[in-house]
N, C-alpha and C positions, 0 to 999 in steps of 0.2 A: 697561323700560329697562335698562343694564345698568349700576349706580351702579363708582366708579370703582373703587373694593376689590376687586368682583368681578372687574372687568380685568385689575387688577394681578396678582392668583392666579390669571387664566386663562393670562399670560404665563411665566409661573414653571410652571405646570403643562406647556406646552406647549414651553419653551425658548426662546423668542423672545429670552431677552435673551443679546446678542451675545458677551458676553465668556463666559458659562455652555458656546456653544453653540459657541464656540471650544475647551475644554478638551474637551467630548467628543470631538471631532472631532480633536484631538492626541493623545489615550488611546489613540483607536481607531488612531490609521495608527503612533502607536509599538509596539501591537499585532499589528500587522499584521507590519509591521518585524522585531518579533524573532520568530514564527511562520516569518517567510521564510529570515531566517538561520537558525534553527535546523534546517528541512527543508534549506537548501542545503548546510550542513555534512556531511549525508549524503550529500549525491549531486546533481547535475545536474535530473535528472528523473524524477521520481516510480517508474518501476521502480527507476532506480539506490538513491533513497533507502528502498525496499522491503528490498531485498537486502543494501543492507549494515546496518541496523536487525534484520536476518532473523541475518547472519550475527553480529552482537556479543551478540544475544539468546545465542543456541546457544552460543556462544562462554564469556560470562560462566556459563552452565547447568553448562556442561562443566565448569568451574574448578571452580565451588563443589561438584561435586559429583565432584571431587578425582580426575576422569577426563583428568589430564594430556595424555596420546595422543591425543583425541578433540579434547579443547579445541587445542590444536596445528593440527589441521585446521582447527577453523572458526578458527582465531586468523589464517591464513594467507589465509584466506576473505576474512575481515577487511581484510586488509591487502590483494589484488588489489580489491575491489567498494568498501571505502572512500575517501575523500579521505585525506589526510594531518590529521591532529588530529581528524578526527572524532571520538572520542570518548578522552578520559582513561582509561578505563578499560583499551583496547588497550595503552596502554606500561604499566601499574601491574601490572593482573594477569597483562601478559604476559611480563613481567620475574619475577615471582615463581615462575611458570609455567616460563619457560624451565628457571630453576633447579632445581625439581623434576625436569625431565627432566633436565640434566646428570649432579644426582644420582645419577637411576638408571644413566647410562649409568658413570658411574665407577665404581657396582660394580659394573655388567660387563664394567667393564677396557675398553672402547669409546674409546680414546685418539682416532682422528679423529673422531669424533663429538660429544668432549669437548671439542677444541678447536675444532668450529665453529658448537658451541652458544657457545663462549665468545666468539666471534667475533659471534654474532646479538644476546649481550646485549649487549657495549660499544654497539654497532650502535644498539639499542632507548634506552639514555641516550642515547643522541645527540639522536633523534629528541625523545624526551618533554622533553626541556631546550631544545629548541627550539621547540616546539607548547605547553608549559607551564613557561614560564618562572615565571609563578606563578597562583597561586589562591587562592580564597577562604579555604578552610582553611589554606593553606599559602605565603605571600605571597612567601619565600624559597624556591621549589621548585625552581628550578634548583641554587641552591647544597646543597638538599638532597641531589638527586636528583647532583648533582657530586663531593659525597661519597661516597655510593652506589657508584658509577662507580670513583671510585678506589679504594677497600676492597677492590673486584671484581677491581680490576684487580693490586693486587697479593695476593692473591690467589690470581689465576693463576698469574702471574708469578713471586711471589716476590722474594728480593733483588735481581734484573738490572732490575728495572720500579722501584725504587726513588725514582731520581730524578725519573721520569714523573711517578707516583703522588703522591709529594711534593708536587710542584706544580699537583697538582688539589687536594692537600688541604690547600695554607696557603692559596688562592683561596677553599675552602670555609670552614673555618675562620676567615680573616680578614672573611669576609661575617654566617658566622652567630656567632660571637662565642662567648657562654656555650651556646647554644643549639642547639651542637655533641654529636651524641650523642656518648658512648663507647665506641664503636668508632673513629669520627672522632678525636677526639682521640687516642687511644691512636697509631694510625698512624701521625698527621702528626709524631709526635716519634721514632716507630720507624722512619720510612723517611727523617727528616733525616737519623739518628744514618748511615745505610747507605749514602745518597745523598755524606754528608758524607765517608765512608771511599774512596769511589772518586773524590772530588777530591785535589787537588793545587794547594801554593802557596796564594796569596792567596784562590783561590778556597775551598778546605779553612777557612783563618781564616777569612774571612766568613761562611761558612757554622754557622759552630763560635758566633762571634758573637753571630750571630743565633740560636743555641738556648741559649743562654747568656742571653738576653735575652729571649725567649717563656717557658724556661722556668715562671716564676714565673705565668705569664698563664694559658698554660693549668693549670699547678696551682691557681687560683685557679677555674677555669670548673671544675673536679671538685669543690672545696669546693660551690659554688653549686648543685652539678646533686644532691650528696649532702645538702645541708640541706634542700631543696625535698622529695627522696625521704626524709629521716628525719619532717619536716612532715607530708606523706602519707602517712606508715608503711606507704611502699614499701619495705621492709627488702630485697629483691633487686633492686634500683638502686640502692640505697645500698652495697649490695656491691660491684656492678659497677664502680660509679666508684671505690671506693676501692680496688678492685683495681688502676685502671687508673692512678690517681695514684702507687702501689706501682711501677706498669712506666716509667714518668715519671720518676719517683725515680731510679730504676736507672739508664737511660740517665744523669741528668743528672751523677747520681758516676759513672760510666762515664767520660766524655767530660771532664770537667773537672778540672785537678790543684789546687791549695789560690790558686796564681797567677793562675787564669784566674777560678774560682767567687768569688774574696770579694769582688772590685771587687764584682761583680754583687748581690752582693748585700749589700752594703753603701753601693747605690745606694737597692737599694728598703729601708731601715734609714732611712737618713737621711729620704727619701719620708715611711715612718710609724713613725716609733720609739715611739708607744705601744701600735701594732698588735700585743697578744700573740699571734693568732695565727697572724700573720706572723714574729713574734721565734720562735715553737713552729718553726714548718717553716724559717726558717735556719738555728736551733740544733741541729734532729734532722742536717743538712745538713751543718755542719761536724763533728758530732762521726763521722757517717758518713763522712767522708773524713779524721779528724783533724784539722785542719784550725784548729787554736787557738794557734796561734804567730802571733795575728794582733792588730792593735786590734780588731776587730770582736767577738771571741770575748765577751770579758768581761763588756760591756755589754749583750751578749743574753743571757747566759747569767745574765746578775745580775736580769736585769729577767723573764726568764721563772721565777728559781725565787720570786721576790718575791711573783710572781703568783699561783701553784700550784707552792709546794713540790715538792720529789721528791726520792728517792735519786740518781737518775740526772744531775739539773742540779745540786744539791749537791756531786755528786763532781765531776763537769768542771770546777765553779768552783774548788772544793779542790784537784785538777789544775794546772791554769791558776796560780791564784796561788803554788804550790810550784815551779815552772816560772820564774816571775819570782819566785825568794827571798823572797815573800811570805811566812812557814812560819805565822807567827799567824794570817792571815786564811785560811789553807789549813787550817789544824789547826779554825779555827772549821766549814769549810762539811763539813769530812769526819768530823766527828762528827754533824752534820746528817744526812750521808751514813748512820750507822751507823744513827744513832735511825730515819733515815724508811722501815727496810728490816729490820723483825724478822726477816724467815723469807724474801727474796727471794735466786734465781739469784745475785745479784753481793753478798751478804753479805759474803764472806771475802775479797774484793777489797780493799772499803771499809775493814772490820778492820785488813790488813796495812797499807793506806796511811797512816788514821788512826795505828797504833801506832808509823811508822817517822816518820813528820812528831813525832810525840809524842816521840818519843826524841832527836831531830833537836834540838829546842826544850830537851834536860833533863829533860823532863818523866818520869823512870825509873817513877813508878809507873803515870802513865795506861798506857805504853808496855808494861807487864807485863801491866798487866789487859785491855790489844786483846790480847797475844800469849794469855791466859790463854783471851781468848771465841775466840780461831782453835782452839788446842786443842778445844774444846767440837765445835767442827766436823769437824774430823780431828787425830787425837791424834796421828799422825804427822806433823804437818805441819812442815819444815825449816825454813819462812820464819815459823814461828813461835818455834822455837827461835835462832834468829838472831837474831828480835828481841829476846827476853828476857836474849840477851849483850851484843847494841847499850846496851841499857838500864842493865845493868850496868855494863858495863866505863867507860860516857860516866857515871857516877856514880861514878866509886869513891873519887872525892874524899871524899865525904860516909860513906863509913863506916871512914873515920883512926880509930883510937882512941887513937894513939900508939905505938901495938905493930903488929900485922898484921893491921890489920884492911883497908887499904885496897890492901895487897897480895893478901888476900884475897878481894877484891872479882874480882881479876883471873883468880884460879884460879877462882872459881864461874863466872866467863864464859867462859871457858876450855871447863868440864867442857859448856857449854850450846854451844857453838860445835862442839866436838865432837858430841851431838848430832846436830847440825845435817849437818854431814858424813857421821853413817852413815845420815842417811835420806834426802839431797839428790841431785840429782841432777849431773853434772858440773861445772857450772856452781857452783848451790850450795857443791860439796865444794868447788871452788877458792876460794872467795870465804871460805869457812869455815876455811881451810887457814890462808890467809892472816891472818885473824886471831888465829886461835891463837896466828901468831908475833906477832903483833905483842904479844898477851895478856904470852908468855911474857918478853919485853921489862922486865917492870915486875914479874914474879917477884920474892922474896928471893933472896937472897945466902947461901950456909951458912952465914958468921956470922951475919948476922941473923937468923936461923929460932934459933941455937947461944944468940944471947943472951938468945932468949924460954924458952931448954930446953925445943929440939922441933927434931923430923930430917924428913928428907924423907921422905912417903910419910906421914906419922903422919896421922892424920883431926880434923880440923878447924871447927868451927862457929864463924862468922861471930858476933860476937855483938849486941845488941840497940841499934843504933843509931840513933837520931833520924833519918831522912832518906836510909840505907843503904837499898838496894830488895833487896837480898840476906840482907839481916839474919837470923840465927836458922836460916841452909840450912847443914850441915855439906859441906865436902871432903876434899879431898888435899891436902897441903902438897908443893911443888915449888920446886924452885930454879932461878936462869937460868945 
């Protein structure tokens, strides 16, 4: 007689447990349904299924062997023998195959064949989106395929296709966001531009507003992609996205004048005033477009410079303060620009501006010092000689020795202006002549020089007077 424990053990072995029996039956049923569905997608009968699979295998085999002409024959057989949507490979590999064949036909100059293949490619994209809108690896497959279709459409038909391509690209970018690839982001903004050019009135204005507001979003996507590529040590991808971002920047600067651009950037600044990466981007765009006469520029430039001082930002801030006639602050930043640019290409520009503001502030010695640095870079700099003349003429009173000292300062200033006139272009020469005329009004009279026992044309050495910027220099006596 079998005891109770043995009996229970036998029940388990023979699956007499009702719940276990249900699970086994359900699993078998699901497996049968799955197999049936897998078979049915290749055809309704075993014969159809066999022909479909054979054609698919042949197509993929020839495609991988890069025998695209034979692959195309097999691909057509798949199209004839297999139900729609039977295999993702039919669409994914098919598109690549058609592109290879089209490139060969383009090289051969077969225009009609190329046109037919273009139509086929666009049609396959539509099939692909219909039957594979989502896959395990690509949940947004329809959006990715739509982006590829739009890019190819624009490649095929150029600027005339911009409006249609742009509508598709917008849908794709809205769907994919930061996952959109580099070509899609670039073409979206470029086609937006060409589409807008074919619009008029309110439609064009609405498109422009859309482009202005979407610019920074696209730039952010590029930044995110570059950061990811850099982290993955994928230098090639990082360079590609950097180029795309540059293209988008160029289009943005092209379409936006300051009045339209600044409000868009102001909104972004108000949202994230502490985001230095954003502020650097805003400053770059404002400088490119020379949009410096607005309330946004100074706080952005100052914040960027405080976070990461550079000669470029220092110069930009200095110029902006100078325009606002705040010359003390202007000089402070322009001096920083010179110091932060020991050998950069813009050093001469920075030195000249710093010297000009120093002269305006009455700091003749600083102005002359900067002029000397400028002459070290270019010994025939008319601007440097103009700067020295301005510094000396502006500080002439400091040379007053009770005799001819102050007058002598104007002789020396006139000498430097004359040197500038001989070296400068037409504009500089005209300014120099005007300044010489102003100096001549300050020259002494014949009686003035006679009183001190001098004559016109005599050599004259300026005395060593404290604070006189031309002390010790030799000039020639002239009268008015």
